[in-house]
Backbone as CSV, one residue per row, in Angstrom:
resi,resn,N_x,N_y,N_z,CA_x,CA_y,CA_z,C_x,C_y,C_z
1,HIS,0.860,-1.199,0.000,0.000,0.000,0.000,0.887,1.237,0.000
2,PRO,0.488,2.295,-0.709,1.330,3.505,-0.739,1.379,4.152,0.645
3,MET,2.569,4.586,1.003,2.742,5.243,2.299,2.083,6.627,2.243
4,THR,1.265,6.927,3.242,0.646,8.257,3.307,1.687,9.252,3.805
5,LEU,1.892,10.317,3.054,2.866,11.329,3.466,2.330,12.123,4.652
6,ARG,3.164,12.292,5.649,2.810,13.107,6.798,2.897,14.591,6.427
7,THR,2.020,15.395,7.025,2.014,16.841,6.772,2.055,17.584,8.108
8,LEU,2.068,18.905,8.038,2.182,19.739,9.231,1.046,19.494,10.221
9,TYR,1.368,19.628,11.506,0.335,19.655,12.543,-0.530,20.903,12.343
10,PRO,-1.737,20.945,12.976,-2.623,22.106,12.776,-1.987,23.427,13.225
11,GLU,-2.511,24.520,12.708,-2.031,25.853,13.097,-2.133,26.010,14.613
12,ILE,-1.155,26.697,15.158,-1.099,26.869,16.613,-0.468,28.221,16.932
13,GLU,-0.969,28.853,17.984,-0.391,30.117,18.457,0.606,29.807,19.579
14,PRO,1.637,30.635,19.736,2.569,30.414,20.859,1.837,30.579,22.192
15,TYR,2.253,29.829,23.209,1.681,30.027,24.547,2.437,31.103,25.312
16,ALA,3.643,31.470,24.814,4.418,32.546,25.429,5.357,33.107,24.374
17,SER,5.724,34.374,24.540,6.725,34.973,23.653,7.373,36.126,24.395
18,GLY,8.528,36.554,23.902,9.213,37.662,24.562,10.467,38.059,23.819
19,MET,11.165,39.009,24.400,12.446,39.466,23.866,13.507,39.166,24.922
20,LEU,14.632,38.621,24.484,15.739,38.357,25.397,16.915,39.249,25.017
21,ASP,17.382,40.042,25.967,18.569,40.871,25.749,19.783,39.951,25.838
22,VAL,20.490,39.795,24.715,21.651,38.889,24.694,22.968,39.665,24.740
23,GLY,22.880,40.972,24.991,24.090,41.789,25.038,24.477,42.294,23.655
24,ASP,25.545,43.076,23.593,26.057,43.620,22.325,25.024,44.490,21.608
25,GLY,23.990,44.946,22.343,22.952,45.759,21.728,21.844,44.968,21.070
26,HIS,21.953,43.629,21.084,20.940,42.790,20.424,19.882,42.294,21.404
27,SER,18.631,42.302,20.950,17.546,41.624,21.654,16.922,40.637,20.678
28,ILE,16.734,39.406,21.126,16.184,38.416,20.207,14.772,38.016,20.620
29,TYR,13.933,37.914,19.591,12.549,37.501,19.786,12.490,35.983,19.888
30,TYR,11.753,35.490,20.891,11.544,34.043,21.000,10.075,33.782,21.286
31,GLU,9.636,32.583,20.965,8.277,32.165,21.284,8.296,30.697,21.672
32,ARG,7.311,30.312,22.479,7.224,28.920,22.931,5.865,28.376,22.545
33,SER,5.890,27.146,22.043,4.716,26.566,21.414,4.562,25.128,21.883
34,GLY,3.322,24.642,21.926,3.060,23.267,22.340,2.570,23.210,23.769
35,THR,3.101,22.254,24.541,2.651,22.008,25.913,3.768,22.337,26.893
36,PRO,3.572,23.338,27.765,4.612,23.669,28.739,5.035,22.440,29.539
37,GLY,6.347,22.225,29.633,6.864,21.114,30.410,6.954,19.794,29.657
38,ALA,6.469,19.761,28.410,6.607,18.549,27.590,8.050,18.451,27.077
39,LYS,8.296,17.549,26.137,9.670,17.325,25.655,10.251,18.617,25.077
40,PRO,11.411,19.084,25.580,11.970,20.347,25.099,12.617,20.212,23.712
41,ALA,12.405,21.228,22.879,13.044,21.297,21.564,13.328,22.754,21.239
42,VAL,14.327,22.965,20.385,14.617,24.311,19.883,14.676,24.236,18.363
43,PHE,14.097,25.242,17.711,14.054,25.303,16.250,15.024,26.378,15.753
44,LEU,15.905,25.987,14.846,16.897,26.908,14.278,16.558,27.175,12.812
45,HIS,16.215,28.416,12.511,15.795,28.768,11.140,16.989,28.921,10.201
46,GLY,16.670,29.073,8.935,17.698,29.153,7.902,18.127,30.562,7.558
47,GLY,18.828,30.662,6.459,19.396,31.936,5.999,20.905,31.817,5.898
48,PRO,21.668,32.341,6.856,21.261,33.070,8.066,20.505,34.358,7.725
49,GLY,19.578,34.720,8.599,18.806,35.937,8.382,17.378,35.691,7.952
50,GLY,16.955,34.416,7.902,15.632,34.088,7.379,14.479,34.358,8.335
51,GLY,14.719,34.173,9.642,13.640,34.361,10.610,12.705,33.163,10.671
52,ILE,11.880,33.138,11.727,10.926,32.045,11.899,9.592,32.402,11.263
53,ALA,8.790,31.363,10.993,7.455,31.532,10.419,6.483,30.664,11.203
54,PRO,5.185,31.022,11.207,4.206,30.223,11.960,4.217,28.737,11.599
55,ALA,4.518,28.402,10.348,4.535,26.989,9.925,5.587,26.183,10.685
56,HIS,6.653,26.838,11.133,7.721,26.115,11.825,7.242,25.494,13.149
57,ARG,6.231,26.128,13.766,5.689,25.579,15.021,5.027,24.232,14.781
58,ARG,4.639,23.994,13.534,3.770,22.858,13.196,4.550,21.604,12.797
59,LEU,5.876,21.645,13.015,6.731,20.482,12.730,6.797,19.526,13.923
60,PHE,6.111,19.886,15.006,6.190,19.148,16.266,4.789,18.880,16.799
61,ASP,4.556,17.674,17.307,3.285,17.332,17.936,3.096,18.231,19.166
62,PRO,2.077,19.109,19.139,1.949,20.091,20.229,1.605,19.462,21.573
63,ALA,1.067,18.247,21.555,0.746,17.571,22.820,2.000,17.003,23.485
64,ARG,3.036,16.756,22.691,4.207,16.046,23.208,5.477,16.888,23.251
65,TYR,5.414,18.093,22.700,6.610,18.952,22.651,6.367,20.294,23.295
66,ASP,7.435,20.842,23.833,7.504,22.230,24.294,8.641,22.846,23.477
67,VAL,8.280,23.561,22.411,9.267,24.029,21.429,9.559,25.507,21.615
68,LEU,10.831,25.832,21.640,11.242,27.231,21.618,11.734,27.566,20.214
69,LEU,11.152,28.595,19.618,11.575,29.084,18.307,12.053,30.517,18.500
70,PHE,13.082,30.930,17.750,13.554,32.302,17.910,14.118,32.852,16.604
71,ASP,14.059,34.176,16.497,14.671,34.893,15.375,16.116,35.190,15.751
72,GLN,17.061,34.686,14.955,18.477,34.916,15.239,18.809,36.412,15.126
73,ARG,19.969,36.789,15.634,20.333,38.210,15.698,20.097,38.937,14.364
74,GLY,19.425,40.072,14.454,19.288,40.972,13.307,18.155,40.673,12.347
75,CYS,17.383,39.588,12.586,16.335,39.269,11.603,14.998,38.989,12.279
76,GLY,13.967,38.844,11.464,12.625,38.631,11.997,12.238,39.766,12.917
77,ARG,11.775,39.426,14.105,11.368,40.449,15.076,12.474,40.803,16.055
78,SER,13.661,40.239,15.840,14.789,40.617,16.701,15.303,41.999,16.314
79,THR,15.921,42.679,17.267,16.378,44.055,17.019,17.838,44.209,17.447
80,PRO,18.583,45.160,16.844,18.208,45.997,15.709,18.171,45.223,14.388
81,HIS,17.216,45.576,13.542,16.977,44.873,12.288,18.183,44.966,11.342
82,ALA,18.536,43.818,10.776,19.597,43.724,9.749,20.965,44.176,10.266
83,ASN,21.136,44.162,11.591,22.401,44.625,12.175,23.450,43.510,12.157
84,LEU,24.673,43.877,11.768,25.741,42.893,11.589,26.780,42.915,12.714
85,ASP,26.668,43.859,13.641,27.638,43.926,14.737,27.443,42.738,15.676
86,ALA,28.534,42.177,16.154,28.469,41.049,17.106,27.456,40.018,16.619
87,ASN,27.527,39.714,15.321,26.587,38.772,14.710,27.412,37.724,13.967
88,THR,27.773,36.645,14.684,28.581,35.567,14.109,27.987,34.236,14.556
89,THR,28.459,33.165,13.949,28.025,31.817,14.320,28.155,31.599,15.829
90,TRP,29.275,32.056,16.397,29.548,31.753,17.812,28.723,32.617,18.755
91,HIS,28.334,33.819,18.311,27.361,34.590,19.088,26.029,33.834,19.134
92,LEU,25.631,33.251,17.997,24.353,32.536,17.945,24.391,31.255,18.781
93,VAL,25.526,30.548,18.766,25.681,29.351,19.603,25.501,29.740,21.083
94,ALA,26.093,30.857,21.475,25.946,31.340,22.858,24.491,31.731,23.148
95,ASP,23.812,32.320,22.159,22.397,32.686,22.335,21.535,31.449,22.585
96,ILE,21.820,30.355,21.882,21.050,29.120,22.073,21.189,28.645,23.521
97,GLU,22.398,28.737,24.060,22.608,28.365,25.461,21.844,29.301,26.410
98,ARG,21.817,30.596,26.099,21.046,31.539,26.930,19.562,31.167,26.917
99,LEU,19.080,30.789,25.744,17.667,30.421,25.613,17.369,29.097,26.331
100,ARG,18.324,28.178,26.311,18.140,26.910,27.033,18.015,27.191,28.536
101,GLU,18.851,28.090,29.031,18.787,28.450,30.448,17.455,29.136,30.767
102,LEU,17.006,30.002,29.851,15.712,30.673,30.027,14.582,29.640,30.076
103,ALA,14.687,28.600,29.232,13.661,27.542,29.203,13.759,26.634,30.428
104,GLY,14.906,26.680,31.109,15.087,25.888,32.326,15.225,24.404,32.063
105,VAL,15.871,24.027,30.933,16.032,22.607,30.613,17.509,22.240,30.527
106,GLU,17.803,20.984,30.855,19.179,20.492,30.810,19.596,20.118,29.391
107,GLN,18.637,19.574,28.640,18.889,19.081,27.285,17.669,19.366,26.445
108,TRP,17.874,19.446,25.132,16.717,19.566,24.246,17.026,19.004,22.865
109,LEU,15.952,18.637,22.164,16.084,18.246,20.767,16.411,19.500,19.961
110,VAL,17.387,19.409,19.077,17.773,20.550,18.243,17.383,20.234,16.802
111,PHE,16.571,21.117,16.217,16.033,20.930,14.871,16.513,22.096,14.016
112,GLY,17.189,21.807,12.905,17.666,22.890,12.045,17.712,22.474,10.590
113,GLY,17.305,23.381,9.716,17.352,23.123,8.277,18.145,24.183,7.556
114,SER,18.903,23.776,6.539,19.681,24.691,5.713,20.754,25.353,6.594
115,TRP,20.823,26.683,6.647,21.755,27.318,7.587,21.471,26.834,9.014
116,GLY,20.213,26.528,9.316,19.885,25.988,10.634,20.602,24.677,10.916
117,SER,20.883,23.900,9.855,21.646,22.659,10.047,23.106,22.981,10.372
118,THR,23.645,24.019,9.737,25.012,24.478,10.010,25.134,24.874,11.479
119,LEU,24.193,25.724,11.910,24.199,26.228,13.287,23.968,25.090,14.281
120,ALA,23.074,24.163,13.943,22.802,23.017,14.820,24.059,22.168,14.990
121,LEU,24.799,21.948,13.899,26.041,21.173,13.990,27.079,21.909,14.843
122,ALA,27.220,23.211,14.636,28.178,24.003,15.424,27.814,23.952,16.912
123,TYR,26.520,24.086,17.208,26.053,24.042,18.599,26.270,22.655,19.207
124,ALA,25.874,21.614,18.472,25.963,20.248,19.003,27.411,19.809,19.193
125,GLN,28.303,20.289,18.321,29.713,19.925,18.465,30.375,20.685,19.614
126,THR,29.779,21.802,20.014,30.298,22.607,21.128,29.664,22.193,22.455
127,HIS,28.378,21.851,22.413,27.620,21.550,23.638,26.894,20.212,23.495
128,ALA,27.642,19.163,23.169,27.030,17.846,22.903,26.155,17.361,24.054
129,GLU,26.563,17.686,25.271,25.828,17.186,26.444,24.454,17.845,26.582
130,ARG,24.217,18.923,25.833,22.941,19.646,25.900,21.932,19.174,24.846
131,VAL,22.373,18.267,23.961,21.545,17.872,22.815,21.005,16.463,23.038
132,SER,19.672,16.341,23.154,19.066,15.011,23.349,18.948,14.273,22.018
133,GLU,18.578,14.995,20.965,18.531,14.462,19.599,18.788,15.613,18.634
134,LEU,19.139,15.236,17.407,19.458,16.231,16.373,18.674,15.870,15.116
135,VAL,17.848,16.792,14.626,17.109,16.581,13.378,17.584,17.651,12.395
136,LEU,18.235,17.206,11.315,18.874,18.119,10.364,18.300,17.938,8.968
137,ARG,18.061,19.059,8.282,17.532,19.025,6.930,18.315,19.981,6.040
138,GLY,18.528,19.590,4.779,19.199,20.494,3.844,20.585,20.846,4.335
139,ILE,21.437,19.831,4.471,22.738,19.988,5.127,23.606,21.013,4.404
140,TYR,24.177,21.906,5.211,25.043,22.961,4.678,26.227,23.098,5.618
141,THR,27.452,22.916,5.107,28.622,23.001,5.984,29.432,24.281,5.750
142,CYS,28.929,25.171,4.889,29.473,26.519,4.708,30.951,26.528,4.287
143,THR,31.309,25.617,3.388,32.667,25.639,2.841,32.680,26.457,1.553
144,ARG,33.867,26.864,1.131,33.975,27.668,-0.084,33.390,26.949,-1.318
145,PRO,33.649,25.634,-1.487,33.029,24.973,-2.648,31.498,25.042,-2.641
146,GLU,30.883,24.961,-1.464,29.423,25.072,-1.383,28.954,26.472,-1.768
147,LEU,29.648,27.485,-1.277,29.288,28.868,-1.610,29.463,29.126,-3.102
148,ASP,30.572,28.654,-3.657,30.822,28.845,-5.091,29.766,28.136,-5.930
149,TRP,29.359,26.964,-5.503,28.342,26.197,-6.228,27.048,27.006,-6.359
150,PHE,26.633,27.641,-5.281,25.365,28.365,-5.305,25.485,29.720,-5.996
151,TYR,26.543,30.445,-5.674,26.603,31.846,-6.099,27.514,32.112,-7.287
152,GLN,28.340,31.158,-7.675,29.302,31.433,-8.736,29.099,30.537,-9.967
153,PHE,29.194,29.217,-9.759,29.070,28.299,-10.886,28.547,26.961,-10.401
154,GLY,27.383,26.577,-10.874,26.764,25.325,-10.454,25.273,25.484,-10.628
155,VAL,24.642,26.176,-9.673,23.214,26.486,-9.795,22.977,27.323,-11.058
156,SER,23.984,28.090,-11.439,23.934,28.896,-12.674,23.610,28.039,-13.902
157,GLU,24.064,26.776,-13.890,23.880,25.887,-15.035,22.483,25.280,-15.071
158,MET,21.835,25.202,-13.905,20.498,24.611,-13.803,19.406,25.668,-13.901
159,PHE,19.731,26.881,-13.489,18.770,27.994,-13.486,19.354,29.183,-14.247
160,PRO,19.687,29.014,-15.540,20.335,30.122,-16.264,19.462,31.374,-16.326
161,ASP,18.140,31.184,-16.378,17.209,32.321,-16.428,17.249,33.111,-15.122
162,LYS,17.193,32.401,-13.988,17.225,33.072,-12.686,18.617,33.671,-12.432
163,TYR,19.640,32.952,-12.876,21.022,33.407,-12.643,21.314,34.697,-13.404
164,GLU,20.753,34.811,-14.597,20.947,36.041,-15.385,20.432,37.257,-14.613
165,ARG,19.272,37.082,-13.957,18.724,38.164,-13.133,19.601,38.427,-11.912
166,PHE,20.176,37.365,-11.360,21.029,37.481,-10.171,22.298,38.288,-10.472
167,VAL,22.927,38.038,-11.615,24.181,38.743,-11.924,23.944,40.129,-12.515
168,ALA,22.732,40.398,-12.990,22.440,41.658,-13.699,22.871,42.924,-12.946
169,PRO,22.635,43.017,-11.612,23.027,44.258,-10.916,24.536,44.455,-10.768
170,ILE,25.317,43.417,-11.068,26.763,43.469,-10.828,27.507,43.695,-12.141
171,PRO,28.360,44.741,-12.219,29.112,44.988,-13.456,30.013,43.798,-13.817
172,GLU,30.182,43.577,-15.118,31.012,42.480,-15.639,32.320,42.316,-14.862
173,ALA,33.004,43.424,-14.607,34.328,43.387,-13.984,34.327,42.771,-12.583
174,GLU,33.149,42.782,-11.916,33.080,42.284,-10.533,32.462,40.893,-10.430
175,ARG,32.138,40.295,-11.574,31.400,39.029,-11.531,32.265,37.816,-11.196
176,GLY,33.571,38.004,-11.071,34.456,36.915,-10.672,34.248,36.501,-9.229
177,ASP,33.676,37.398,-8.406,33.357,37.086,-7.013,32.044,37.784,-6.656
178,LEU,30.944,37.114,-6.993,29.621,37.722,-6.816,29.277,37.904,-5.345
179,LEU,29.742,36.996,-4.505,29.488,37.116,-3.070,30.093,38.418,-2.531
180,ALA,31.351,38.673,-2.875,32.019,39.901,-2.414,31.356,41.146,-3.006
181,ALA,30.966,41.062,-4.270,30.331,42.201,-4.946,28.999,42.549,-4.288
182,TYR,28.213,41.537,-3.979,26.939,41.770,-3.291,27.162,42.282,-1.862
183,HIS,28.128,41.693,-1.177,28.411,42.114,0.195,28.728,43.612,0.241
184,ARG,29.545,44.089,-0.708,29.866,45.529,-0.778,28.609,46.364,-0.959
185,ARG,27.747,45.934,-1.878,26.533,46.713,-2.182,25.521,46.702,-1.047
186,LEU,25.596,45.679,-0.208,24.637,45.559,0.892,25.113,46.248,2.165
187,THR,26.378,46.641,2.186,26.939,47.244,3.407,27.404,48.679,3.193
188,THR,27.317,49.187,1.969,27.708,50.582,1.687,26.661,51.205,0.769
189,GLY,26.702,52.541,0.655,25.835,53.227,-0.308,24.443,53.510,0.230
190,PRO,23.627,54.205,-0.580,22.289,54.616,-0.148,21.349,53.419,0.074
191,ARG,20.376,53.626,0.980,19.445,52.559,1.357,18.707,51.969,0.159
192,GLU,18.273,52.802,-0.794,17.497,52.262,-1.924,18.347,51.336,-2.798
193,ASP,19.656,51.638,-2.900,20.554,50.753,-3.652,20.753,49.430,-2.908
194,ARG,20.854,49.528,-1.583,20.999,48.307,-0.771,19.776,47.418,-0.923
195,ILE,18.595,48.032,-0.909,17.355,47.257,-1.030,17.262,46.587,-2.397
196,ALA,17.663,47.294,-3.447,17.642,46.707,-4.794,18.562,45.487,-4.863
197,ALA,19.759,45.621,-4.287,20.706,44.498,-4.256,20.152,43.358,-3.394
198,ALA,19.561,43.716,-2.266,19.016,42.707,-1.352,17.912,41.906,-2.017
199,ARG,17.055,42.583,-2.770,15.947,41.873,-3.416,16.461,40.940,-4.503
200,ALA,17.467,41.355,-5.258,18.028,40.490,-6.308,18.694,39.260,-5.685
201,TRP,19.440,39.489,-4.599,20.112,38.391,-3.888,19.090,37.395,-3.336
202,SER,18.113,37.937,-2.626,17.134,37.122,-1.917,16.225,36.350,-2.874
203,LEU,15.820,37.009,-3.963,14.916,36.369,-4.922,15.577,35.164,-5.584
204,PHE,16.882,35.249,-5.846,17.600,34.121,-6.454,17.443,32.878,-5.572
205,GLU,17.567,33.075,-4.271,17.396,31.952,-3.350,15.944,31.484,-3.326
206,GLY,15.021,32.438,-3.240,13.593,32.102,-3.184,13.127,31.294,-4.383
207,GLU,13.779,31.514,-5.528,13.357,30.828,-6.755,14.109,29.526,-7.027
208,THR,15.101,29.191,-6.197,15.890,27.984,-6.465,15.788,26.943,-5.350
209,ILE,15.011,27.228,-4.302,14.979,26.295,-3.169,13.930,25.207,-3.302
210,THR,12.952,25.377,-4.201,11.949,24.323,-4.365,12.150,23.617,-5.699
211,LEU,11.766,22.339,-5.734,11.908,21.559,-6.961,11.083,22.188,-8.083
212,LEU,9.841,22.561,-7.769,8.950,23.225,-8.723,8.681,24.641,-8.233
213,PRO,8.414,25.578,-9.141,8.233,26.972,-8.712,7.151,27.126,-7.649
214,ASP,7.430,27.975,-6.663,6.492,28.290,-5.587,6.399,29.814,-5.510
215,PRO,5.451,30.395,-6.263,5.383,31.864,-6.373,5.243,32.579,-5.026
216,ALA,4.500,31.987,-4.081,4.308,32.634,-2.772,5.630,32.729,-2.017
217,LEU,6.421,31.677,-2.072,7.726,31.652,-1.401,8.660,32.682,-2.034
218,ALA,8.676,32.738,-3.354,9.507,33.710,-4.063,9.097,35.142,-3.699
219,ALA,7.789,35.378,-3.630,7.280,36.725,-3.314,7.728,37.167,-1.920
220,HIS,7.720,36.240,-0.967,8.164,36.554,0.401,9.618,37.017,0.381
221,HIS,10.451,36.378,-0.414,11.869,36.750,-0.513,12.060,38.115,-1.179
222,ASP,11.027,38.612,-1.842,11.111,39.878,-2.570,10.620,41.066,-1.738
223,GLU,10.197,40.822,-0.481,9.738,41.917,0.382,10.955,42.664,0.943
224,ASP,10.898,44.004,0.904,12.047,44.845,1.263,12.693,44.485,2.598
225,GLU,11.897,44.461,3.672,12.457,44.266,5.011,13.039,42.869,5.173
226,PHE,12.312,41.861,4.682,12.827,40.490,4.739,14.125,40.399,3.947
227,ALA,14.096,40.909,2.714,15.253,40.792,1.821,16.485,41.477,2.401
228,LEU,16.287,42.637,3.026,17.424,43.403,3.553,18.155,42.621,4.648
229,ALA,17.403,42.080,5.615,18.038,41.302,6.688,18.655,40.026,6.118
230,PHE,17.903,39.355,5.256,18.326,38.076,4.690,19.635,38.235,3.911
231,ALA,19.663,39.189,2.989,20.830,39.370,2.113,22.034,39.910,2.893
232,ARG,21.797,40.885,3.764,22.916,41.464,4.527,23.529,40.411,5.454
233,ILE,22.688,39.690,6.181,23.220,38.720,7.143,23.872,37.544,6.415
234,GLU,23.235,37.044,5.345,23.844,35.945,4.589,25.225,36.322,4.064
235,THR,25.322,37.446,3.379,26.622,37.787,2.775,27.668,38.062,3.858
236,HIS,27.242,38.655,4.977,28.145,38.900,6.111,28.715,37.580,6.631
237,TYR,27.852,36.591,6.802,28.315,35.273,7.263,29.184,34.600,6.206
238,PHE,28.750,34.656,4.962,29.422,33.865,3.925,30.784,34.421,3.536
239,VAL,30.949,35.751,3.514,32.292,36.277,3.204,33.273,35.934,4.328
240,ASN,32.736,35.639,5.509,33.579,35.261,6.650,33.645,33.746,6.865
241,GLY,33.171,32.976,5.876,33.201,31.517,6.001,32.454,31.022,7.229
242,CYS,31.450,31.809,7.668,30.652,31.485,8.863,31.514,31.310,10.115
243,TRP,32.718,31.898,10.111,33.632,31.834,11.267,33.952,30.383,11.645
244,LEU,34.002,29.534,10.628,34.380,28.136,10.811,35.724,27.895,10.136
245,GLU,36.505,26.972,10.678,37.705,26.541,9.961,37.258,25.722,8.758
246,PRO,38.030,25.740,7.656,37.617,24.966,6.478,37.371,23.498,6.835
247,GLY,36.177,23.012,6.492,35.850,21.606,6.737,35.565,21.251,8.188
248,GLN,35.453,22.251,9.046,35.331,22.010,10.501,34.149,21.122,10.880
249,LEU,32.971,21.364,10.300,31.779,20.653,10.756,31.820,19.172,10.407
250,LEU,32.404,18.831,9.253,32.566,17.411,8.912,33.698,16.791,9.724
251,ARG,34.777,17.544,9.889,35.924,17.067,10.673,35.508,16.697,12.101
252,ASP,34.631,17.516,12.687,34.249,17.334,14.087,32.971,16.496,14.272
253,ALA,32.524,15.859,13.197,31.335,15.004,13.299,31.465,13.916,14.369
254,PRO,32.670,13.367,14.638,32.774,12.369,15.716,32.292,12.870,17.086
255,LYS,32.279,14.196,17.282,31.776,14.750,18.543,30.276,14.493,18.730
256,LEU,29.592,14.119,17.646,28.156,13.857,17.709,27.872,12.421,18.138
257,HIS,28.916,11.626,18.283,28.744,10.208,18.621,27.899,10.065,19.881
258,GLY,26.877,9.224,19.798,26.014,9.006,20.954,24.755,9.865,20.954
259,ILE,24.686,10.888,20.096,23.463,11.691,19.982,22.577,11.033,18.923
260,PRO,21.335,10.625,19.263,20.444,10.110,18.226,20.171,11.210,17.195
261,GLY,20.231,10.851,15.913,20.085,11.891,14.896,19.381,11.418,13.649
262,THR,18.820,12.388,12.919,18.192,12.147,11.627,18.660,13.220,10.657
263,ILE,19.096,12.779,9.481,19.525,13.674,8.403,18.550,13.494,7.244
264,VAL,17.947,14.594,6.782,16.994,14.545,5.671,17.465,15.520,4.601
265,HIS,17.590,15.056,3.368,18.107,15.917,2.298,17.415,15.573,0.988
266,GLY,17.081,16.578,0.209,16.455,16.363,-1.099,17.497,16.029,-2.160
267,ARG,17.201,15.017,-2.962,18.110,14.635,-4.052,18.431,15.831,-4.955
268,TYR,17.416,16.656,-5.258,17.603,17.780,-6.190,17.661,19.116,-5.459
269,ASP,18.265,19.095,-4.287,18.503,20.329,-3.538,19.543,21.126,-4.312
270,MET,19.162,22.310,-4.797,20.091,23.125,-5.586,21.042,23.946,-4.714
271,PRO,20.550,24.736,-3.730,21.495,25.521,-2.933,22.521,24.668,-2.195
272,CYS,22.091,23.488,-1.737,22.946,22.648,-0.895,23.086,21.266,-1.523
273,PRO,24.136,21.043,-2.307,24.268,19.764,-3.011,24.279,18.568,-2.052
274,ALA,23.649,17.479,-2.485,23.471,16.292,-1.649,24.800,15.679,-1.208
275,ARG,25.857,15.952,-1.942,27.162,15.384,-1.615,27.588,15.672,-0.163
276,TYR,27.259,16.866,0.337,27.690,17.246,1.688,26.857,16.524,2.745
277,ALA,25.584,16.287,2.441,24.746,15.475,3.332,25.286,14.047,3.378
278,TRP,25.692,13.542,2.213,26.269,12.199,2.129,27.561,12.114,2.942
279,GLU,28.385,13.148,2.857,29.643,13.158,3.614,29.383,13.204,5.119
280,LEU,28.337,13.941,5.529,27.983,13.961,6.952,27.501,12.576,7.382
281,HIS,26.720,11.938,6.537,26.246,10.567,6.800,27.426,9.611,6.968
282,ARG,28.423,9.750,6.114,29.611,8.881,6.209,30.392,9.156,7.503
283,ALA,30.439,10.426,7.908,31.199,10.820,9.102,30.437,10.558,10.406
284,TRP,29.112,10.421,10.295,28.236,10.222,11.471,27.225,9.130,11.121
285,PRO,27.724,7.892,10.917,26.880,6.844,10.327,25.733,6.370,11.202
286,GLU,25.804,6.617,12.524,24.725,6.109,13.373,23.425,6.906,13.227
287,ALA,23.481,8.111,12.654,22.254,8.886,12.424,21.453,8.281,11.270
288,ASP,20.129,8.329,11.374,19.271,7.921,10.248,19.536,8.865,9.088
289,PHE,19.588,8.323,7.886,19.880,9.154,6.713,18.811,8.926,5.648
290,HIS,18.205,10.022,5.200,17.164,9.935,4.176,17.484,10.904,3.042
291,LEU,17.828,10.346,1.890,18.003,11.160,0.684,16.680,11.044,-0.075
292,VAL,15.920,12.133,-0.066,14.534,12.095,-0.541,14.489,12.323,-2.054
293,GLU,13.916,11.345,-2.762,13.799,11.469,-4.217,12.736,12.515,-4.585
294,GLY,12.923,13.152,-5.722,11.928,14.091,-6.224,11.709,15.287,-5.323
295,ALA,12.769,15.737,-4.648,12.639,16.869,-3.725,13.798,17.840,-3.890
296,GLY,13.507,19.128,-3.711,14.531,20.166,-3.698,14.992,20.440,-2.276
297,HIS,15.110,21.720,-1.934,15.740,22.138,-0.682,14.753,22.444,0.449
298,ALA,13.595,22.992,0.139,12.713,23.559,1.168,12.113,22.497,2.082
299,PHE,11.854,22.875,3.340,11.248,21.923,4.279,9.828,21.575,3.852
300,SER,9.214,22.426,3.037,7.844,22.203,2.564,7.742,21.176,1.439
301,GLU,8.881,20.713,0.895,8.829,19.652,-0.121,8.140,18.439,0.518
302,PRO,7.101,17.864,-0.113,6.301,16.823,0.559,7.108,15.671,1.141
303,GLY,8.068,15.149,0.397,8.849,14.014,0.886,9.766,14.381,2.046
304,ILE,10.243,15.625,2.051,11.112,16.094,3.139,10.281,16.316,4.405
305,LEU,9.148,16.993,4.249,8.268,17.271,5.380,7.837,15.968,6.057
306,ASP,7.491,14.977,5.261,7.094,13.673,5.780,8.185,13.091,6.685
307,ARG,9.422,13.112,6.216,10.538,12.548,6.995,10.796,13.339,8.269
308,LEU,10.672,14.665,8.182,10.919,15.508,9.358,9.894,15.239,10.453
309,ILE,8.629,15.145,10.058,7.576,14.948,11.063,7.650,13.534,11.636
310,ARG,7.997,12.553,10.805,8.208,11.200,11.334,9.349,11.203,12.359
311,ALA,10.370,12.000,12.102,11.510,12.069,13.036,11.085,12.713,14.363
312,THR,10.396,13.860,14.309,10.010,14.512,15.572,9.014,13.646,16.332
313,ASP,8.132,12.946,15.622,7.200,12.024,16.288,7.952,10.907,17.009
314,ARG,8.935,10.338,16.311,9.668,9.208,16.894,10.433,9.642,18.149
315,TYR,11.074,10.830,18.066,11.858,11.292,19.209,10.974,11.778,20.369
316,ALA,9.691,12.032,20.077,8.778,12.423,21.162,8.587,11.275,22.146
317,GLY,8.858,10.047,21.706,8.819,8.872,22.591,7.398,8.334,22.746
């Protein structure tokens, strides 16, 4: 009999929300969803700079989970908006620990997709004793070959129409390093020029993350405020190699030994080639590994969503 694909739990409002002052001038927005005192989990969004969405609450059985979701520094409802000061991978790892203390839990399930998988790996390799389980989707290890694949040569070959629009704002002479060219335009010059660059940067991602076009998702990436935080924070992280040593997250995969884990990746994930998910699987073989056929990058891809919800259900016990 055909397996019925699992879908999101029903819409739910947070039972609590607030702002946490994490120092350095940053306050981060967090919300808690599900059943207070149930199994603790934390949700790490993508980008970096993407922010959380109401659908993210629905990846967990609300009767069995107490989930904390938060907007990472500078994005979503966190303040100051699109700010890059004291905004690095290791600041965010420290923020997760602050939020764990605020939640009053010793350990929690860590769920992250795309950049959220990068951050989840960095956190779990630093604070392994705090992670009860790890659910990762759209694996991204933030190495130069991965960045070049998405922004320089690779996705360009599969999406030549979208790529033409992506390179259009950048003069020919600067196209040898599009990441650096965009980073300059997003951090200098008048606000309207920054917004134009941000929308071109953000839309390229919005149009390449799903296997089939999703106009609503693309439109969200084209909104000024979303695009500005998304593009500025992404390029800030990426020009700095996410403050990771080359190959660090795969190298340190043995630190995950003993943590129950699930890795879910779409075969046709364009931003994040499946090869890196495969390498993580090889380096951390005890985790469940699902390479989903007929799926791109987004968590909303039916086959990916099914695997994610099966994973959170299983870990709920």
